[in-house]
N, C-alpha and C positions, 0 to 999 in steps of 0.2 A: 351144777347141783344138781342131787337128789332130792323126790319124794321124802318127805317125811311119812312116818308111820301114820295112819288113819284111823279114824273110831271104827272100833270093832275088831282090831287086830288085838292078838297076845300082847302084852309087854314084854320085851324078851327081859328076862332076869341078868344082874351083874350084881358085882362084888368092886365095889371102889374104896378108896381110901378117902377116911376124912379127917384123922389126926396121922400126925408121922408114927402114932402106936394101935390106931383103930381102922376097922373097915366095917362098910355098911354094906347089905343086900339089899336089892329089890323085893324079893322073897320075906326078909326081914318084917315087910310092913303088911304081908297078904291078912284080907279081912280087914284092911283098913283102906282110905281114901287116900292117893298119892299123886301130889301136883310134882312134876319133874319141870323145872325151869334150866333148860341150857341157856348160857350165857358166853359170848368169845371170851371176853377176860376180866378178871379183878382188875380193878383201879381205872378201867376204861372210864369216862365220863358217864355213857348211857348205862352199861352196866350199873353205877354207881347209884343210880336213879331208880332202877328197876329192883335192885336187891333191897334198898332202902324202902323202895314201897311196899315190895313186900313183906319185908321184916313189922311195916307200921299196920300191915292190914292181916298177917298172922293172925290174931283173934277171931277175926271173920272168918278164915280159911277153917280153922280149926273146930269153930262154932259148926260149922257143915261136917264137921269129923273128918275133915283132910290134913295129911301131914305135909310139909313144902319140903323138898328136895333140891338145893342149886347145885347145878353141874357145868366144871367147866376145864379146860386142860390144863389150869394152873394146877401147880404141885400142894402136899399138903401146908408145908409152911408157907407158902403164900396164902393159902387158903384164909389157914390159921391166923396170920398177919391182917388180913384184910378184914375178915369177922371181927376181930377185935375191935380194931379202928373203928367199924361202922356198927358196933353193938347187933351184931344180926345173932339171930336167937332161932336158928335153923340151920342143920348141916349142909354143910360145904364137899360133894365131892370130888375128888381130883381125877379127872379122866386122863391122866398125865403118862401112865405106863400100861400098856402099849396107848401112846398119843392117841385119842378122840375115836379109842375102841367103843364106849359105851356110847358116846353122840354116833359112830357110825351104824350101830345096830339099830336107832332110832330115825336113820336115815337125816340125822341133823349134825354132820360134821361137815365143814367147809375143807376139802383136802387141799385146793391151791392156797389159801392162807394157812391151814393149819390150827383153826378153830372150829368151835362149835359154831351151830347157825343161832340166832334167836330163835328158840323154838319151844312151847308151852307144850305139855301134855298131863291131861287130867287121866288116872287109872283108877278104874273100882275096885271095890273088895276082893273081887276074883280074878284080878290082875289083866282085865279087859280096857283097852283105851276105849273112854267114852267122849272124848274131846280131845283134838289138837289144833295147834296153830303156828304157823312160821313168820314173824313179824320180819319185815326189812332189818335188815344186821343195825343198821344205825337210828330205829325208832323202837322209843320203848314200847311195850305192848299194855303196858298198863294192867291191873287187876281185875277189870270188868269183865272181861271176856271168861276169866275162872269162874268168877264168882257167878255169873251168869250159867255157866254151865254145870256149876256145882248147884243151885238153885234148880234146876230141871233133873238131877237127880232125884230118884225117890227118897224119900223120909227114910233116915236108915231105921226108925222105929215101927215103919209099916213098911220096909220094902219086901217083906216076906209074908205079909199077910194077906 
């Protein structure tokens, strides 16, 4: 098991498939706060609980100026069906080919199992990781850690004062 990237590190840029005909890059979000939520697989019970919770808390994340991106090694068609079935209102990125490349760049890939770790990263407006957390694979990390980290960040209106 490798170590996930720690606060202070620059978040590696990536481009991933969001739908069968759309891609998304982390650099598209430069100037905004981004929450990356790596998870092992669509349709697993813990992942379903975690993504549904984040969907419910999404207005709180956005109140702090943060966008949420879910990332797993599932393909775009699988993500599309999963997001529709769970009425998710945030992008799911397919880290499908090359498998786990995005997760590996963040130290969040489980090579032996071929899935992403259950890992969270909060990235600031400049692309720097300000908080990261790896949860045991079978444990939903919840949203409190993310919200605490967002609340510790400078208020966007006063950050440059």
